Every structure is written in structure tokens, then in C-alpha cells.
C-alpha positions in Angstrom: -1.6 -27.4 -10.1 -3.0 -24.0 -11.2 -0.5 -21.2 -11.9 -0.6 -17.6 -10.8 1.9 -15.2 -12.2 2.6 -12.0 -10.2 4.4 -9.2 -12.1 5.9 -7.0 -9.3 6.8 -3.4 -9.5 9.5 -4.3 -6.9 10.4 -7.4 -5.0 8.3 -7.5 -1.8 10.0 -6.0 1.3 7.5 -6.6 4.2 9.9 -5.0 6.7 10.3 -1.8 4.6 6.8 -1.0 3.4 3.1 -1.8 3.8 3.0 -2.7 0.1 5.5 -5.5 0.7 3.3 -6.9 3.5 0.2 -6.6 1.4 1.9 -8.6 -1.4 2.7 -11.5 1.0 -0.9 -11.5 2.2 -2.1 -11.9 -1.4 0.4 -14.7 -1.9 -0.8 -16.5 1.2 -4.4 -16.3 0.0 -3.6 -18.1 -3.3 -1.3 -20.6 -1.7 -4.1 -21.7 0.6 -6.0 -22.6 -2.5 -3.1 -24.7 -3.8 -2.1 -22.3 -6.6 1.5 -22.5 -7.7 2.9 -19.0 -7.6 5.6 -17.4 -9.8 6.8 -14.0 -8.8 8.6 -11.9 -11.5 9.9 -8.4 -11.5 12.1 -6.2 -13.7 13.5 -4.4 -10.7 16.7 -5.4 -8.8 16.5 -7.2 -5.5 17.7 -5.5 -2.3 18.9 -7.1 0.9 15.5 -6.4 2.5 13.6 -8.5 -0.1 11.6 -11.3 1.3 12.9 -14.9 0.8 10.2 -16.0 -1.7 12.0 -19.3 -2.4 11.7 -20.2 1.2 7.9 -19.8 0.8 7.9 -22.2 -2.1 7.5 -19.4 -4.7 9.4 -19.4 -8.0 11.3 -16.2 -8.7 11.9 -15.0 -12.3 13.7 -11.9 -13.3 12.1 -10.3 -16.3 13.1 -7.4 -18.6 11.2 -4.4 -19.9 10.9 -4.2 -23.7 12.3 -7.7 -24.3 10.7 -10.6 -26.2 12.1 -13.0 -23.6 9.0 -12.3 -21.5 6.9 -13.6 -24.4 8.7 -16.9 -24.3 8.5 -17.1 -20.5 4.8 -16.5 -20.2 4.0 -18.7 -23.2 5.7 -21.6 -21.4 4.2 -20.9 -18.0 0.6 -20.4 -19.3 -0.8 -19.0 -16.0 -4.5 -19.1 -15.3 -4.2 -15.8 -13.4 -1.9 -12.9 -13.8 -1.6 -10.2 -11.1 -0.1 -6.8 -12.0 1.4 -5.1 -9.0 0.4 -1.4 -9.7 -0.8 -0.1 -13.1 2.7 0.6 -14.4 3.3 -3.2 -14.7 0.0 -3.6 -16.6 1.1 -0.9 -19.0 4.4 -2.6 -19.7 3.3 -6.3 -19.7 -0.5 -6.4 -20.1 -0.5 -6.4 -23.9 2.0 -9.3 -23.9 -0.1 -11.3 -21.5 -3.2 -10.7 -23.6 -1.3 -11.7 -26.8 0.1 -15.0 -25.4 -2.4 -15.9 -22.7 -5.7 -14.5 -23.8 -7.8 -16.6 -21.5 -5.8 -15.7 -18.3 -7.7 -13.7 -15.7 -6.0 -10.4 -15.4 -6.0 -8.7 -12.0 -4.7 -5.3 -11.1 -3.6 -4.6 -7.5 -3.5 -0.9 -7.1 -1.8 -0.9 -3.6 -3.2 2.7 -3.4 -4.8 5.0 -5.9 -1.8 6.6 -7.5 -3.7 9.4 -9.2 -5.2 10.4 -5.8 -1.8 10.5 -4.1 -0.2 12.4 -6.9 -3.0 14.9 -7.1 -2.9 15.6 -3.4 0.9 15.9 -3.5 0.6 18.5 -6.3 -2.0 20.5 -4.4 0.1 20.4 -1.3 3.1 21.6 -3.2 1.0 24.5 -4.6 -0.4 25.2 -1.1 -4.0 25.0 -2.3 -6.9 22.8 -1.3 -7.2 19.5 -3.1 -10.0 19.4 -5.7 -11.0 17.6 -8.9 -8.6 19.7 -11.0 -5.8 17.9 -9.2 -7.5 14.5 -9.2 -8.1 14.4 -12.9 -4.4 14.3 -13.8 -2.3 12.5 -16.3 -1.7 9.6 -13.9 -5.4 9.2 -13.6 -5.8 8.7 -17.3 -3.2 6.0 -17.3 -4.4 4.3 -14.1 -8.1 4.3 -15.0 -7.3 2.9 -18.5 -5.3 0.1 -16.8 -8.3 -0.7 -14.5 -10.6 -1.0 -17.6 -8.1 -3.3 -19.4 -8.1 -5.7 -16.4 -10.8 -8.2 -15.5 -10.7 -7.2 -11.8 -9.0 -4.5 -9.7 -8.2 -5.0 -6.0 -8.9 -1.8 -4.0 -7.4 -1.4 -0.5 -9.8 1.4 0.6 -13.5 1.9 0.4 -12.9 5.6 0.0 -10.9 5.0 -3.2 -13.7 2.8 -4.6 -16.1 5.6 -4.0 -13.8 8.0 -5.8 -13.5 5.7 -8.8 -17.2 5.0 -9.1 -18.4 8.5 -8.3 -15.8 10.7 -9.9 -14.6 8.5 -12.7 -17.7 6.4 -13.2 -15.8 3.2 -13.2 -18.3 0.2 -13.0 -18.4 -1.3 -9.5 -18.2 -4.9 -10.9 -14.6 -4.2 -12.1 -13.5 -3.5 -8.5 -13.2 -5.6 -5.3 -12.6 -4.2 -1.9 -9.6 -6.0 -0.4 -7.9 -4.3 2.5 -5.0 -5.7 4.6 -5.7 -9.3 5.5 -4.5 -9.8 9.1 -4.6 -12.3 11.9 -6.8 -11.4 14.8 -5.3 -10.1 18.1 -6.8 -12.4 20.7 -7.4 -11.3 24.3 -4.5 -13.3 25.8 -2.1 -11.6 23.3 -3.5 -8.2 24.2 -2.9 -8.9 27.9 0.8 -9.7 27.3 1.6 -6.3 25.6 3.4 -3.6 27.5 1.0 -1.3 29.4 0.7 2.5 29.6 3.3 2.8 32.3 5.7 0.4 30.5 5.9 2.7 27.4 7.4 6.0 26.5 7.8 8.5 23.7 6.2 8.9 20.3 7.1 6.9 17.2 6.5 7.0 13.5 7.7 4.6 10.8 7.7 4.6 7.0 9.8 3.9 3.9 11.6 7.2 3.0 11.5 6.4 -0.7 7.7 7.1 -0.3 7.4 10.9 -0.6 4.4 11.3 1.8 6.6 9.9 4.6 9.4 12.3 4.0 7.1 15.3 3.8 5.4 14.2 7.0 8.8 14.1 8.8 9.5 17.7 7.5 6.1 18.8 8.9 6.8 17.2 12.2 10.2 18.8 12.4 9.2 22.3 11.3 5.7 22.7 12.8 4.1 19.9 14.9 6.9 18.5 17.1 7.9 21.9 18.6 4.3 22.4 19.7 4.1 18.9 21.3 7.6 19.2 22.9 6.5 22.4 24.6 3.7 20.6 26.3 5.7 17.4 27.0 9.4 18.5 27.6 10.6 14.9 28.4 9.0 13.2 25.4 11.0 12.1 22.4 10.0 11.4 18.8 11.6 8.3 17.3 11.5 8.1 13.5 12.1 4.8 11.8 12.2 3.9 8.1 14.1 2.2 5.4 16.2 4.1 2.9 16.9 7.2 4.9 18.9 9.6 2.8 21.3 12.3 3.8 18.4 14.9 3.7 16.5 12.7 6.2 19.4 12.0 8.5 20.3 15.7 8.7 17.0 16.3 10.5 18.3 14.2 13.5 18.3 16.6 16.5 18.7 14.9 19.9 18.6 18.2 21.8 15.1 18.6 20.6 14.1 15.0 21.2 13.9 14.4 17.5 15.6 11.2 16.6 16.1 9.7 13.1 16.5 6.0 13.9 16.6 4.5 10.4 15.7 1.0 9.4 13.6 -0.9 12.0 14.5 -4.6 12.1 11.2 -5.4 13.9 8.3 -2.9 13.7 6.4 -4.8 16.3 9.0 -4.2 19.0 9.3 -0.6 18.0 5.5 -0.1 18.3 5.3 -2.0 21.6 7.9 0.3 23.2 6.1 3.5 22.2 3.3 5.2 24.0 1.8 6.8 20.8 2.2 6.4 17.1 2.1 9.7 15.4 1.0 10.0 11.8 0.2 13.5 10.7 0.4 12.8 6.9 0.0 15.9 4.8 -0.9 13.9 1.6 -1.2 10.3 0.5 -3.6 7.6 -0.4 -4.5 4.0 0.5 -4.2 2.4 3.9 -1.3 3.3 6.2 0.8 0.3 7.4 2.1 2.3 10.4 -1.4 2.5 11.7 -1.9 -1.2 11.2 1.3 -2.0 13.1 0.3 0.4 15.9 -3.2 -1.1 16.4 -1.8 -4.7 16.3 0.6 -3.8 19.0 -1.7 -1.8 21.2 -0.3 1.6 20.4 -2.9 4.4 20.2 -2.5 6.8 17.2 -2.4 10.6 16.6 -3.5 11.0 13.0 -4.3 13.5 10.3 -7.5 13.0 8.2 -5.4 11.7 5.3 -3.7 9.1 7.5 -7.0 7.9 8.9 -8.8 7.7 5.6 -10.3 4.2 4.9 -9.1 2.8 8.2 -12.1 2.9 10.5 -15.4 3.3 8.6 -18.1 3.5 11.2 -15.9 2.4 14.1 -14.1 4.7 16.5 -10.4 5.4 15.8 -7.7 4.1 18.1 -6.7 7.6 19.0 -7.7 11.0 17.4 -8.0 12.5 14.0 -7.0 16.1 13.6 -5.4 18.4 11.0 -5.1 21.7 12.9 -1.5 21.7 14.4 -2.3 23.4 17.7 -5.3 21.2 18.4 -3.3 18.2 17.3 -0.6 19.0 19.9 -3.2 19.5 22.6 -4.9 16.2 21.9 -1.5 14.4 21.6 -0.5 15.7 25.1 -3.8 14.5 26.5 -3.5 11.0 25.0 0.1 10.8 26.2 -0.7 11.6 29.8 -4.3 10.3 30.3 -4.0 6.6 31.1 -7.8 6.0 31.1 -8.2 7.6 27.7 -5.1 5.7 26.4 -6.6 2.4 27.5 -9.9 3.1 25.8 -8.1 4.0 22.5 -5.8 0.9 22.7 -8.9 -1.3 23.0 -10.5 0.4 20.0 -7.4 -0.5 17.9 -7.9 -4.2 18.7 -11.6 -3.9 17.7 -10.6 -2.4 14.4 -8.0 -5.0 13.6 -10.3 -7.9 14.5 -13.4 -6.5 12.8 -12.3 -4.7 9.6 -9.1 -6.6 8.6 -10.1 -10.2 9.4 -7.9 -12.4 7.3 -10.2 -15.3 6.8 -13.2 -13.2 5.8 -11.3 -11.2 3.1 -9.4 -14.3 1.8 -12.7 -16.0 1.3 -14.2 -12.9 -0.5 -11.2 -12.8 -2.8 -11.2 -16.4 -3.8 -14.9 -16.6 -4.1 -15.0 -13.6 -6.4 -12.2 -15.0 -8.6 -13.9 -18.4 -8.9 -17.2 -16.7 -9.9 -15.4 -14.4 -12.4 -13.5 -17.3 -14.0 -16.8 -19.2 -14.6 -18.3 -16.2 -16.4 -15.2 -14.5 -17.8 -16.3 -14.3 -21.5 -19.6 -12.7 -20.4 -17.9 -10.3 -18.1 -15.5 -9.2 -20.8 -18.4 -8.6 -23.2 -19.9 -6.2 -20.7 -16.6 -4.3 -20.5 -16.6 -2.8 -24.0 -14.5 0.2 -22.8 -11.8 -2.2 -21.6 -11.8 -4.0 -25.0 -11.5 -0.8 -26.8 -8.6 0.4 -24.6 -7.0 -3.0 -24.9 -7.1 -2.7 -28.7 -5.5 0.7 -28.9 -3.0 0.0 -26.1 -1.8 -3.1 -27.8 -1.1 -1.2 -30.9 0.6 1.9 -29.4 2.4 0.2 -26.5 3.3 -2.9 -28.5 5.0 -1.0 -31.3 6.8 1.4 -29.0 8.1 -1.6 -27.0 9.2 -3.3 -30.2 11.0 -0.2 -31.3 12.8 0.1 -28.0 13.7 -3.6 -28.2 15.3 -3.2 -31.6 17.1 0.0 -30.6 18.5 -1.9 -27.6 19.7 -4.7 -29.8 21.7 -2.4 -32.0 23.0 -0.4 -29.0 24.5 -3.5 -27.5 26.7 -4.2 -30.5 
């Protein structure tokens, strides 16, 4: 049986984040091809972590800056190694190359970190996002990691365009791979709660993710008062894992503003709501809350950042607007207009079934990997920049890691 090693930034938590769901989708794609999967991570496991053992996946805790990883990977000898975000490639990529030089190295970006960080910095400075913010230190590290890998999985076509147009990354190093989802058949659509069975607004997102927290602040301070003035009986229910004190203190029932905390079942939460509200002020990648909403027949009120990469040429399952006053007007209309609501609900099902078809994207992933494996030496010859970066990274990162390892040994005495 062929081996796939996944080096996770964290242990997957599908109920807490879209990244956790994405990881399980990747795992399923490889399991369907009879790969044996080992998931490893240097992070600690939380109570929300998925039961990987129950899925037939080996779990191995690994350490940063420790030669024990060398022994582990030399014994495993995986055919494919997947790095969950560029930080894991930085830490372990040189060790993989040193001990398993023929392994196919795949980077899963989750989202383009340099884009999210750049937008966050511009938002903090209250200026319009531009290339000055995009070409940041994270971009240098992330693009280098992309070159050092044989293939990088990109969740958004918009981010592929940024990499190829702004950073001149060769297209053959990238593969578009969005969320891979089951279709929502007509009989399932018919069983979902209708317009009159639902009430209130909902949003959901892991509060460790800074864009989610900043969006809640924007809702509290600016947007929700405008919506509440138009819809006095409406409530906003905010769900998310890891709600801190600064989040919980925003709870204000008299204003219809409820911090609900961890959602045990996002599907139930979405099915009870009339509208999913997602006025993200910065961010990147695809938004799991919008996927959950469309799958459960809940129209969305979105900012441009939230909608980015979701719909392509298709109509959105709601509206996209950044101006707060116009946003509130459109939200009120969508909340009260049953005919419009039904049209947008249907469009959500069209999007899920068309753009995120699991079978289509699983096939594209495996087909691309099989083709790349057959021509790996030739592909690597074409990627001279990657070879160059691999050489220098192996020297600098390797010896820094060895120095930390020796330092830790002496500290432990």
C-alpha cells in the first residue's frame, strides 16, 4: 500500500474551522485511491480534534527541531508528503528532501497567507489594499515554499491569478482544488426549513482566526445597528469556537446581539437561520460559513472579500456589498422578501452542485498527481528556482534547526 504523510499545522477540527473540513476532504480523496495515510503534527490536540484513528489513519506526534523526525520519516518512506500550510514546509521540508528525495512534495496553502496578512495590515492602517501590502515578508516565505514543492493546492482561482500575475509563479506548480463537497439533491432541498420556518441572522467562525473577530467588531459597532433599525425584531446569533473574554463581552441581548459560542452542529444552526451574514473586512481563501449556508439553503449577505472565489460566473446566493448603509438595505429586503429569498436559496444549491462537485475535483487531484509522479524528474528540472531555493533553504534552515536542537539538549540537563 502506498503511503501518504500529512504534516499538519494543527490537528484537524472540522467542527471548528473550514481548514479542518478541507483537510478531511483531502484525506478522503487519497483513501479512495487506497493510500495509507499517516497524519502528524507538532501541535497539541484539543477536544474538538477529529477522530482520525476511527477513520483508519495513523496519528504520530512530531517535534520541531528534533532529529526524531528524521528517524520517523526514514522508516515510513512515504511516496507523497503533504505540508499543511507553508510553515510546516519551512520546518520539515528540508528533512523530507534529505531522507526521502523521491517523495512528491505537495503544499496545501488553505488560503494565501500573504494576501490575508497584507489585507489585515492595510485595514489596520485604514488605507486601501495595494501591492505594497501584498509584497510583504510572509509573501517572501510563502512563495519560496511554493517553489520548493512539486505542487501547491490552491483553494481559490482568484489566488491563483494573484500568484501567476503578481508574483509570476509558473502555472504548472499550482492546482485549483476548492472544497470537495457532496451534491445537495432536490429531495434533500425539499426537506429543508422554508422561509417561514426560519428567523434571525447568523454568522459562524473560529475566533482564533483574526478576520472573524474583526468582522464581529464591525457588526457590533457599525452594521448591526443599521440592520436592527430596519428589522427591530431580528436577532444576530454569532457562533464560533474559542470565544475569548473580549468576544463574550460583546454579548448584548437587548440589542439582539448574541454571542452563542461553539456550535455543535453547524448544519442545524444554518437551517434555523433566515440569513447568513458575512461582512468580512479582510481575509483570503474560501469561507466555510458560506459553504455551510449554501448547503443548508440559507441565503447570504456578504462583503466582496467574503464572496471572493466563491461564485465565478454564477450568481451569488444573496448579495455582495461593502457599503454599510446599502448592505443594511439589501439585508432587510432579503430578510422580508420571500420570492427573492427563494431565488437566492436555489442559487446556493446551484453553486454547491456546480463549483464544488466532489467527484470532479477528486478526479482532477488524483489525475494530476499520477501524471506528475510519472514525470517528476523532468518537472523538477524545469523548476530551477525551486532547486536553488531548496539548496539555500536546506543550508540555512538545517543548521539553524540543528543549533536549536543542540541548545535544547543542553537546556534539558
